[in-house]
N, C-alpha and C positions, 0 to 999 in steps of 0.2 A: 205816545211813548217815544223815547229816544233810543238810539243805538250808539254805543261807543265801540267803533269798529276796530280799534287797535290800542291795546294796552300791554303793559308788562307787570301787571299786579301779582303775577306769580312770584315776584321778588319780595313781596311783603310776607310777614309771618302769617300762619293760618289764623291766629287770633285777630290780627289787623285786617285781614281780608274780609272777615265777617263784618267788621265795623265799616270798612270801605263800601261793602255791598249795601249795608243799611243806609248809608248816606246817599248812595246812588239811587236807591229806591225812592227816597224822599224827593229827589230831583227828577223823578219820572224817567230814569234811565232803566229800561227794561232788559236790555241785552248787552253783554260785555264780551268782547273777544280778546283773548290773550294770545299774543304772538310769540311763537317760539324763536329763540335766537341761537340755541345749541340743541344737541340731542337731549341733554338733560332738562333744559327748560321746556322743550317741546313735550317731554314726558310729564313734567309737572303741570303744564297747561292742560294736557289731556286729563290728568288725575283730578284737577280742580273742576274741570267741566263735568266730570262724573259725580262730583259731590254737590255742586250747586246748579240748579236748573237754569239760572240766568247767565251762567258762564259758558262760553264756547271757545274753541281752540283753533290755533293755527300751528302748523309744524314747519320748521325750516331752520337754516343756519344763516345767521346774519353775517354780512361780509366782514365786519369788525372782529367776529369771533372765530374766523377760519384759522385752523392750525395746519391745514394742508388741503389737498384736493378732496372733493366729495367722491369717495370711492364706492364700491359695491356694498360694503358694510353699512356705511352711513345712508346710502340710498335705500337699502332694504329696511333699515330701522325706521326712517321717516315714512316710507311706504306702508309699513305695517301699522304704525301708529294711526295713520289716516284711514286705512282700509278697515280696521277693526274697531274704530271708534266713530260712531255716526256724528258726534258733535264736533268733529274736525271740519271746519267750514272752508278753510283757505290754506294755501301754502304761503307761509309768512313767518319770519320776515327775511326776505332775500333781496339781493340787488348788488349794487356797486358803490364803493366808497373810496374816492381818490384823495381824501384828505391826507396830509402828510402823516406818516407813522402807521398807516393801515397795512394789512397784509399784502403780499406781492400781487400785482395786478393780474398776472397770468393765473394765479390760484383763484382770484376772485372771478375772472371770466369763466373758468372751468366750472366752479361751483354754481355760478348763476345759471349757466346753460343746463347743467345737470338738474337743477331744481325746477327750472322751467319745464324740462322734459318730465320730471316727476309730476308736476301740476297737470300737464296734458295727459299723462297716463292715468291720473286719478280723476280727471274731469273736474278739477277744483280751480277756482280763481286764484290769482296771484296778488299778494300785497307786496309792493316793491319799495325798497329803500334806494335813494339816489342822492349822493352828496358830492358836489363838484364833479359830476359824471353824467349829467342828464343826456347829452347827445349819445354817449356810448351805451347808456342804459336802454334808451329807446331803440337804438340800433340792434342790440342783442335781442330785445323783446320781439322786434319785427322779424329778425332772422330765424328765431326759434319758434315763430308762429304762435306767440303767446296770445294773440288776438282770438285764438280758438277757445280760450277759457276766460279771457278778460281779467278784470280785477280792479285794483285800487292803487293809485300813486299816493303813497303814504307821506304824511306830514308836509304837505305841499307848501313851498315858499318861492316858487319860480315865477317867471313872467307869463303873460297871457299867451304868447306864442307857444311856449312849452306846454301850457295847460291844454291847448287845443291839439297839439301833437299827440299828447297822451290820450285825449278823448277820441281822436280819430283812430287810434290804435285799439280802442275798445276798453279804455280804462276810465274809472271815475276818479274824481279829485277829492282827496281827504284833507279837511281843514282842522287845525288844532289851535292851541292858544297863541302861537305866533301871530295870528290874525289880530290880536289886541295891540301888538307893539310895532307892526309893520304897515304903515299907511299905504305903501305901494301895493301890498298884498290885498288890502281892502279895495283898492281900485280894480285890481284884477278880478276879485270875486264879484264886484258889481257888474262885470261884463260876462261872467260865466252863467250858463243856464243852470237854474236850481236843480233841474232833473239830472245833472251830472255831479252833484255834490253829496258827499257823506261827511260824517263828523267823527273825530277821534280825540283822545286826550294824550295818548302815548304815556299813560301814567306809569310811574315807577317811584320807589323811595327816593326822596331828594334831601338827604341829610345836610347838603350844602346850604339849605335855607334854614335860617335861624328859628323860625316858628313852624311847628308841625302843621298848623292849620293852613299854611300857605302851600303845602305840597299839592301838586296836581293829582287829581283823582277822577274817576269816571263821573262824579257829580258835576264836574265842570263842563261836561257835554252840554248841559242846559245853557250855561253862559255863552258858549260858542254859538249855539243855535240862536240865542237872543241877539247876539251881535250880527249874525248873518241876516236875521230879520230886519235889523236896523239898516244895514248896508243896502239891502235889496228892496227895502220899503214894502215888505210883505208881512202878514201877521205871523207871529211866532208859531201858532198852531199849524200853519201851512208849512213852515220850514221843518217843524218836527215831523209832520206827516210825510212830506215828500222825501226828506233825507232818509227816513226809515224805510220807505218803500224803495228808494234807490238801493239801499243795502240789500234788501230782499231780492232785487233784480240781479245784483252782483252774484249772490250765492245760488241763484237759479233753482235747480231742482230740490235744494235743501231748505227752501223757504218754508214748506209745510212742516218740516221737522223742527225748525226754529220756533214756529208758532205753537207747536205741540208742547214744547218745553216751557214756553212763556206762560201757557195756561196753568202750569203747575205752581207758579209763584204766588 
């Protein structure tokens, strides 16, 4: 069984989600995590997790979607979603994004720190976003003692030094489809311990692609695992088993809960 540890399939219609899940099952993807990016998407992620046994949720506000600081109202809303829904596994997707046109950095720093505090209060791991901000992202994670809960560096595309800095801070490295198009990333992955890798697709509707069948979906988790198998010269079954167990380690005490729901599929 494979785990897609980070998606945005909440952005699909309900009808399409059923089809996406069917295709994922055929590819042996047993568990799919939806990351929240706003209060509203976090609410929908939780709702979908209640409807489908193989879906699990993250709650959080993405740095790109910040409209202001994370105040008491937002904090309580995210806290409540996580405390009263056992299928919330992570605080996700949070982080920093310094690409031009993103929200004010002061707001991003405040929101990131508050949501790390939320994760620590909830004893949930963090899945973090970092674009053009790796040094600052890791600095904030260290200052806020995010290593107490650990988590995942999402959609990894950085160098080997950055990977080991994240690992040393208590985070796993999540690989997605950029692995197919970035030879330098394949070199990095060849040097990383398999025991620190997890897999994601970051799936969301992609209307910019002319053919619907080319949209990224959780089913592509299998293709990513197959490529990791080739890069590291280990059997596919070993990659699938170890990356799944790695995700179970990330979520810690919720491992048994995840396994309980997967038995219902």
